[in-house]
C-alpha positions as CSV (number, residue, x, y, z in Angstrom):
1,M,-8.8,25.4,-3.2
2,K,-10.3,26.2,0.1
3,T,-14.1,25.9,1.0
4,R,-16.2,27.1,3.9
5,N,-17.3,23.6,4.5
6,P,-14.4,21.5,6.0
7,A,-16.3,18.1,5.2
8,V,-16.3,19.0,1.5
9,T,-12.6,20.0,1.8
10,K,-11.9,16.5,3.4
11,W,-13.8,14.3,0.7
12,V,-12.5,16.4,-2.2
13,T,-9.0,16.1,-1.1
14,L,-9.6,12.2,-0.4
15,A,-11.0,11.8,-4.0
16,V,-8.0,13.7,-5.6
17,V,-5.6,11.7,-3.8
18,A,-7.2,8.5,-4.5
19,F,-7.5,9.4,-8.2
20,T,-3.9,10.2,-8.3
21,G,-2.9,7.1,-6.3
22,G,-4.8,4.7,-8.5
23,L,-3.0,6.0,-11.6
24,I,0.6,6.9,-10.6
25,T,1.9,3.1,-10.5
26,K,0.3,2.1,-13.7
27,L,3.3,2.9,-15.8
28,P,5.9,1.1,-13.9
29,Y,3.6,-1.8,-13.5
30,L,2.8,-2.1,-17.3
31,R,4.0,-5.5,-17.4
32,E,1.4,-6.9,-15.1
33,T,-1.3,-6.3,-17.8
34,Y,0.8,-6.1,-21.0
35,M,3.7,-8.7,-20.7
36,N,4.0,-9.7,-24.4
37,P,3.0,-6.4,-26.1
38,L,5.6,-4.7,-23.8
39,Q,8.3,-7.2,-25.0
40,E,7.2,-6.6,-28.6
41,A,7.3,-2.8,-28.3
42,T,10.6,-2.6,-26.2
43,G,12.4,-5.3,-27.6
44,A,13.1,-6.6,-24.1
45,N,13.1,-10.3,-23.1
46,M,11.7,-11.7,-20.0
47,T,15.0,-11.2,-18.2
48,Q,15.4,-7.9,-19.2
49,L,11.8,-6.8,-18.1
50,G,12.7,-8.4,-14.8
51,I,15.8,-6.1,-14.6
52,L,13.3,-3.2,-15.1
53,M,11.4,-4.1,-12.3
54,S,14.4,-4.9,-10.2
55,A,15.6,-1.3,-10.8
56,Y,12.3,0.0,-9.8
57,G,12.2,-2.0,-6.6
58,I,15.7,-1.2,-5.5
59,V,15.4,2.4,-5.8
60,N,12.0,2.4,-4.2
61,F,13.5,0.5,-1.2
62,I,16.1,3.3,-0.9
63,L,13.8,6.1,-1.2
64,Y,10.9,4.9,1.1
65,F,12.4,6.4,4.3
66,P,13.8,9.8,3.0
67,G,10.5,10.3,1.2
68,G,8.7,10.0,4.5
69,V,11.0,12.8,5.9
70,L,10.4,14.7,2.9
71,A,6.5,14.7,3.5
72,D,6.9,16.0,6.9
73,K,8.7,19.0,5.7
74,F,7.0,20.1,2.5
75,S,3.6,20.8,1.3
76,T,1.9,17.4,0.3
77,R,-0.1,19.2,-2.3
78,K,3.1,20.5,-4.2
79,L,4.6,17.1,-3.7
80,I,1.5,15.1,-5.1
81,A,1.4,17.6,-8.1
82,I,5.1,17.2,-8.8
83,S,4.7,13.5,-8.5
84,A,2.0,13.3,-11.1
85,F,3.6,15.7,-13.6
86,G,7.0,13.9,-13.2
87,T,5.6,10.4,-13.7
88,A,3.8,11.9,-16.8
89,A,6.9,13.3,-18.2
90,A,8.9,10.0,-17.6
91,G,6.0,8.3,-19.3
92,L,6.1,10.5,-22.4
93,W,9.8,9.6,-22.7
94,Y,8.9,5.9,-22.3
95,W,6.2,6.5,-24.9
96,M,9.2,7.4,-27.2
97,M,10.6,3.7,-26.8
98,P,14.4,4.5,-26.1
99,G,16.9,1.9,-25.8
100,F,16.9,-0.6,-23.0
101,V,19.6,1.2,-20.9
102,W,17.2,4.6,-21.0
103,L,14.3,2.2,-20.1
104,V,16.2,1.1,-16.9
105,V,16.9,5.0,-16.0
106,I,13.1,5.8,-16.7
107,H,12.1,2.9,-14.2
108,A,14.5,4.5,-11.6
109,I,12.8,8.0,-12.2
110,F,9.4,6.2,-11.7
111,A,10.8,5.3,-8.4
112,V,11.7,8.7,-7.5
113,T,8.2,10.2,-8.6
114,T,6.0,7.3,-7.1
115,V,7.8,6.8,-4.0
116,F,10.3,9.5,-2.8
117,T,7.9,12.5,-3.7
118,F,4.5,10.7,-3.7
119,W,4.0,7.7,-1.5
120,A,4.5,9.4,2.0
121,A,2.8,12.5,0.9
122,M,-0.3,10.5,0.0
123,V,-0.3,8.9,3.4
124,K,0.4,12.2,5.3
125,S,-2.3,14.1,3.4
126,I,-5.0,11.5,4.3
127,N,-3.7,11.1,7.8
128,G,-4.2,14.8,8.4
129,L,-7.9,14.8,7.2
130,G,-9.1,13.4,10.7
131,G,-8.4,12.1,14.2
132,P,-7.5,8.6,15.3
133,E,-11.1,7.8,15.2
134,E,-11.2,8.2,11.6
135,Q,-8.3,6.7,10.3
136,G,-9.6,3.4,9.4
137,R,-12.5,5.0,7.3
138,L,-10.1,7.5,5.6
139,F,-7.5,4.9,4.7
140,G,-10.4,2.4,3.8
141,F,-11.9,5.1,1.3
142,L,-8.2,5.9,0.0
143,E,-7.6,2.3,-0.8
144,G,-11.0,1.5,-2.0
145,G,-10.9,4.6,-4.2
146,R,-7.5,3.6,-5.7
147,G,-8.9,0.2,-6.5
148,L,-11.9,1.8,-8.2
149,I,-9.7,4.2,-10.3
150,G,-7.2,1.5,-11.0
151,T,-10.0,-0.7,-12.5
152,V,-11.6,2.1,-14.6
153,A,-8.3,3.3,-15.9
154,A,-7.2,-0.2,-16.7
155,L,-10.2,-0.9,-18.6
156,G,-9.7,2.5,-20.4
157,S,-6.2,1.4,-21.3
158,V,-7.4,-1.8,-22.9
159,A,-9.7,0.3,-25.2
160,V,-7.0,2.7,-26.3
161,F,-4.7,-0.2,-26.8
162,G,-7.4,-1.7,-29.2
163,W,-7.5,1.5,-31.4
164,A,-4.0,0.5,-32.8
165,A,-3.2,-1.6,-35.6
166,D,-0.6,-3.6,-33.9
167,E,0.9,-4.5,-30.4
168,I,3.5,-1.9,-30.5
169,G,1.0,0.9,-31.4
170,G,-1.3,-0.3,-28.8
171,M,1.4,-0.2,-26.0
172,K,2.3,3.3,-27.0
173,N,-1.2,4.2,-26.8
174,A,-1.5,3.0,-23.4
175,I,1.4,4.7,-22.2
176,L,0.3,8.1,-23.6
177,Y,-3.1,7.4,-22.1
178,Y,-1.5,7.0,-18.6
179,S,0.6,9.9,-18.9
180,L,-2.1,12.1,-20.1
181,L,-4.2,11.1,-17.0
182,L,-1.5,11.7,-14.8
183,I,-1.4,15.6,-16.2
184,V,-4.9,15.7,-15.3
185,A,-4.2,14.4,-11.9
186,G,-1.6,17.1,-11.1
187,I,-3.8,19.7,-12.2
188,L,-6.5,18.6,-10.0
189,A,-4.2,18.5,-7.0
190,L,-3.0,22.0,-7.5
191,I,-6.7,23.2,-7.9
192,F,-8.5,21.2,-5.1
193,M,-5.9,20.3,-2.4
194,E,-5.1,22.7,0.3
195,D,-1.4,24.0,0.5
196,K,-1.1,23.2,4.2
197,K,2.2,24.1,5.8
198,P,4.2,21.4,7.7
199,E,4.3,22.0,11.6
200,T,7.1,21.8,13.9
201,K,6.9,21.0,17.6
202,V,6.2,24.8,18.0
203,A,2.7,25.1,16.6
204,T,3.2,28.8,15.7
205,K,6.2,28.3,13.6
206,V,6.8,26.4,10.2
207,T,9.8,25.1,8.5
208,D,11.0,23.5,5.3
209,S,14.2,22.3,6.8
210,L,15.0,18.5,7.2
211,K,16.0,17.8,10.8
212,W,17.9,14.6,11.7
213,A,16.1,15.0,15.3
214,D,12.8,14.3,13.7
215,V,14.2,11.2,12.0
216,V,15.8,9.9,15.1
217,E,12.5,10.5,17.2
218,V,10.6,8.3,14.7
219,A,13.2,5.7,14.5
220,K,13.4,5.2,18.1
221,M,9.8,4.4,18.2
222,P,9.7,0.5,18.4
223,R,5.9,0.5,17.9
224,V,6.3,2.2,14.3
225,W,8.7,-0.7,13.2
226,M,6.3,-3.3,14.7
227,A,3.7,-1.6,12.6
228,G,5.9,-2.2,9.5
229,V,6.3,-6.0,10.6
230,L,2.4,-6.4,10.4
231,G,2.8,-4.8,6.9
232,I,5.5,-7.1,5.9
233,C,3.8,-10.3,7.0
234,N,0.6,-9.2,5.2
235,Y,2.4,-8.0,1.9
236,S,4.7,-11.1,1.7
237,A,1.5,-13.2,2.0
238,L,0.1,-11.2,-0.9
239,I,3.1,-12.1,-3.0
240,F,2.8,-15.6,-2.5
241,H,-1.2,-15.4,-3.1
242,G,-0.3,-14.2,-6.6
243,Y,0.4,-17.9,-7.7
244,V,-3.1,-18.9,-6.6
245,T,-4.4,-18.2,-10.3
246,G,-1.9,-20.8,-11.7
247,Y,-3.0,-23.2,-8.9
248,L,-6.6,-22.8,-9.9
249,S,-5.6,-23.8,-13.6
250,D,-3.3,-26.7,-12.5
251,A,-5.1,-28.2,-9.6
252,F,-8.8,-27.6,-10.7
253,G,-8.8,-27.4,-14.4
254,L,-10.4,-23.8,-14.7
255,S,-10.1,-22.2,-18.2
256,D,-7.9,-19.1,-18.8
257,T,-11.0,-16.9,-19.1
258,V,-12.3,-18.0,-15.6
259,V,-9.0,-17.8,-14.1
260,G,-8.6,-14.3,-15.8
261,N,-11.8,-13.1,-14.4
262,L,-10.9,-14.5,-10.9
263,S,-7.4,-12.5,-11.1
264,V,-9.4,-9.4,-11.8
265,I,-11.7,-10.0,-8.8
266,R,-8.6,-10.7,-6.6
267,T,-6.8,-7.6,-7.7
268,Y,-9.5,-4.9,-7.7
269,F,-12.8,-6.1,-6.4
270,M,-11.2,-7.5,-3.1
271,M,-9.1,-4.5,-2.9
272,M,-12.2,-2.1,-3.0
273,I,-14.6,-4.3,-0.8
274,G,-12.1,-5.3,1.7
275,A,-10.7,-1.8,2.1
276,L,-14.1,-0.3,2.7
277,L,-15.3,-3.0,5.0
278,A,-11.9,-2.6,7.0
279,G,-12.0,1.0,7.5
280,F,-15.6,1.0,8.9
281,V,-15.1,-2.1,11.1
282,A,-12.0,-1.0,12.5
283,D,-13.0,2.4,13.5
284,K,-16.4,1.0,15.0
285,I,-14.2,-1.3,17.3
286,G,-11.9,1.5,18.2
287,S,-8.6,0.1,17.1
288,R,-7.0,-0.6,13.8
289,I,-4.4,-2.9,15.3
290,K,-7.0,-5.1,17.0
291,F,-8.9,-5.5,13.8
292,I,-5.7,-6.4,11.8
293,K,-4.8,-9.0,14.6
294,W,-8.1,-10.8,14.1
295,A,-7.9,-10.5,10.3
296,F,-4.5,-12.3,10.4
297,V,-6.3,-15.3,12.2
298,G,-8.8,-15.4,9.1
299,M,-5.7,-15.3,6.9
300,T,-4.1,-18.1,8.9
301,I,-7.2,-20.3,8.6
302,F,-8.0,-19.8,4.9
303,A,-4.3,-20.1,3.8
304,S,-4.3,-23.6,5.5
305,L,-7.5,-24.5,3.6
306,Y,-5.8,-23.9,0.3
307,V,-3.7,-27.0,1.1
308,I,-6.6,-29.0,2.5
309,I,-9.3,-28.7,-0.2
310,P,-8.8,-31.5,-2.5
311,A,-7.9,-30.7,-6.2
312,G,-10.1,-31.6,-9.0
313,P,-13.6,-30.6,-10.3
314,K,-15.6,-31.4,-7.0
315,G,-13.4,-29.0,-4.9
316,I,-14.1,-25.9,-7.2
317,P,-16.9,-24.4,-5.3
318,L,-14.8,-24.6,-1.9
319,I,-11.7,-23.3,-3.5
320,I,-13.4,-20.3,-5.1
321,A,-15.2,-19.6,-1.7
322,N,-12.0,-19.9,0.0
323,F,-10.1,-17.6,-2.6
324,I,-12.8,-14.9,-1.8
325,V,-12.8,-14.9,1.9
326,F,-9.0,-15.2,2.3
327,G,-8.7,-12.3,-0.3
328,L,-11.1,-10.2,1.8
329,C,-8.9,-10.7,4.9
330,L,-5.6,-10.2,2.8
331,Y,-6.9,-6.8,1.5
332,S,-8.7,-5.6,4.5
333,I,-5.3,-5.6,6.3
334,K,-3.3,-4.1,3.2
335,A,-5.9,-1.1,3.4
336,L,-4.8,-0.3,7.1
337,Y,-1.0,-0.3,6.9
338,F,-0.9,3.4,7.4
339,S,-4.1,3.8,9.5
340,T,-2.1,2.7,12.7
341,I,0.1,5.7,12.6
342,D,-2.0,7.7,15.2
343,E,-2.8,4.5,17.0
344,V,0.9,4.0,17.7
345,L,1.2,7.5,19.2
346,V,3.1,9.2,16.2
347,P,2.5,13.0,16.4
348,K,0.8,14.4,13.2
349,R,3.9,16.5,12.4
350,L,5.8,13.2,12.0
351,A,3.1,11.1,10.2
352,G,5.2,11.3,6.9
353,T,8.4,10.1,8.5
354,A,6.3,7.3,10.4
355,S,4.8,6.2,7.0
356,G,8.4,6.0,5.5
357,V,9.6,3.5,8.1
358,I,6.4,1.5,7.8
359,S,6.9,1.4,3.8
360,L,10.4,0.5,4.3
361,V,9.8,-2.6,6.3
362,T,6.5,-3.6,4.6
363,Y,7.7,-3.4,1.0
364,A,11.1,-4.7,1.3
365,P,10.2,-8.1,0.1
366,E,9.6,-6.7,-3.4
367,I,13.4,-7.0,-3.9
368,F,13.7,-10.7,-3.4
369,L,10.3,-12.6,-2.8
370,Y,9.0,-12.6,-6.3
371,T,12.2,-14.5,-7.3
372,V,12.0,-16.8,-4.2
373,S,8.3,-17.7,-4.6
374,G,8.7,-18.2,-8.3
375,A,11.6,-20.7,-7.9
376,M,9.5,-22.4,-5.0
377,V,6.8,-23.1,-7.7
378,D,8.9,-24.1,-10.6
379,K,11.0,-26.5,-8.5
380,Y,8.1,-29.0,-8.4
381,I,6.4,-28.3,-11.9
382,D,8.1,-31.2,-13.8
383,T,8.0,-33.7,-10.8
384,A,5.6,-36.4,-9.7
385,T,4.2,-33.8,-7.3
386,P,3.7,-30.5,-9.4
387,L,1.2,-29.1,-6.9
388,Q,3.9,-29.2,-4.0
389,G,5.3,-25.8,-4.8
390,Y,2.1,-24.2,-4.8
391,H,1.2,-26.0,-1.4
392,N,4.5,-24.6,0.0
393,C,3.5,-21.1,-1.0
394,F,0.2,-21.5,0.9
395,I,2.1,-23.0,3.9
396,A,4.3,-19.8,3.8
397,M,1.1,-17.6,3.9
398,A,-0.2,-19.4,6.9
399,I,2.9,-19.0,8.8
400,L,3.2,-15.4,8.0
401,S,-0.3,-14.8,9.0
402,A,0.3,-16.5,12.3
403,I,3.3,-14.4,12.8
404,G,1.4,-11.2,12.1
405,F,-1.2,-12.3,14.9
406,V,1.4,-12.7,17.3
407,C,3.0,-9.4,16.2
408,G,-0.6,-7.7,16.5
409,L,-0.8,-8.9,20.2
410,L,2.7,-7.6,20.9
411,L,1.8,-4.2,19.4
412,L,-1.1,-3.8,21.5
413,R,0.9,-4.5,24.6
414,M,3.4,-2.1,23.5
415,N,0.9,0.5,23.0
416,R,-0.6,0.1,26.5
417,K,2.8,0.4,28.1
418,A,3.7,3.6,26.0
419,I,0.4,5.1,26.9
420,A,0.9,4.5,30.6
421,E,4.4,6.1,30.3
422,K,2.9,9.1,28.4
423,E,0.4,9.6,31.0
424,A,2.8,9.5,33.9
425,A,5.3,11.9,31.9
426,E,2.4,14.4,31.5
427,A,1.1,14.1,35.1
428,A,4.7,14.8,36.4
429,A,4.9,17.7,33.9
430,L,1.6,19.2,35.0
431,A,2.6,18.9,38.6
432,D,5.6,20.9,38.0
433,G,3.9,23.4,36.0
434,A,5.6,22.6,32.8
435,P,3.8,22.9,29.5
436,V,2.4,19.7,27.8
437,D,2.7,18.9,24.1
438,D,-0.9,19.4,23.0
439,D,-0.3,17.2,19.7
440,A,1.0,14.3,21.7
441,A,-1.6,14.8,24.4
442,A,-4.3,14.7,21.9
443,V,-2.9,11.6,20.4
444,V,-2.5,9.9,24.0
445,D,-6.3,10.7,24.8
446,N,-7.6,8.9,21.6
447,A,-5.1,6.2,22.0
448,V,-6.1,5.5,25.6
449,A,-9.6,4.6,24.7
450,A,-8.6,2.3,21.8
451,A,-6.0,0.5,24.0
452,D,-8.7,-0.1,26.6
453,D,-10.9,-1.5,24.2
454,A,-8.3,-3.8,22.9
455,A,-7.2,-4.9,26.4
456,S,-10.9,-6.0,27.2
457,E,-10.6,-8.4,24.5
């Protein structure tokens, strides 16, 4: 839907994409909220539920990069609508509770509709709503909006779950509920999102063809891969941080109710507040990468404090304060994974492909790190030092955060070098009377200011 006011179009698009993004992964991740009811409804044991998530994670990993290429070549409006409808259709099949083999197939389909056709299209659509100076705010609002929608939707699912007479009926209610909401999301995308055509290097032409040269162009940008390394350091720490709720119970004796509430705060509240703060602050200082670099310093410090704060009732105020501050640092970086695309000099026409590369690197730990981290904790549970496994997770978080800080420094230096090379090439082209790529020039102009600000630090 087109409006005469570009600002209205921007914020309506952002709202629709955040609404869809907040819902679309709820079905594949049902076990996070409904572990026991899901077992009862599907007849699956813990190992089989793990197999379902492995199937989802492996197919995700395979599809992140081609999904990025797809987003650069086709309408993001259509891709987002197809993703919502496709996930809803798979959800309705899920609702019928077929056999375990078919559940594996359904989770593989979820990977196609939530990653291949959706994830990069979501990033591409938000990236296109503003220039480099707005990327922090835009992605901060996206992540914050996804967190808000996720919270409200999860509360709604609990309500419809409770309407049923038993756990199986409740589980089916929750699946149907999410499926219907996704149909609504698809309709909203078709109505309110603009059907922008993908651009090629020649601004007057459009194409739906998939060009290998575009893939190679992004793959040859070391800055994009380094942006992915920032993501993998943060996301790996996030996986390790998932065990903090168990640590609060075992080390500090907090009740299940208190730990459950803290878990909700960690998953949703920190996501919303951290994302919004990160977006505004990062844009204010003029560099998303610089903000991420310093947020990694905070993560390093507060991850280390998890090990230092003594266990027991007296340490509860300190550990909860540390929990909150570390969470803000953690989720503020998570909100900005894809806001670096413009800053690392990726042309708008290749934003989807770049997001595919960043996603491929960032989310690779999903394949193995849940298993590794669980084994780290289990190894010490029945020993004389039952908290050592948790401490090892926190030490890993601190190490990953320190690596992230170093990578942030390196990426800023790589950016300054790339900007200098671009400027020299453009100056030479102007001297020879050759045309300059306006898209690339605009990115460089904005990035120069950001790099100058970062260099002054």
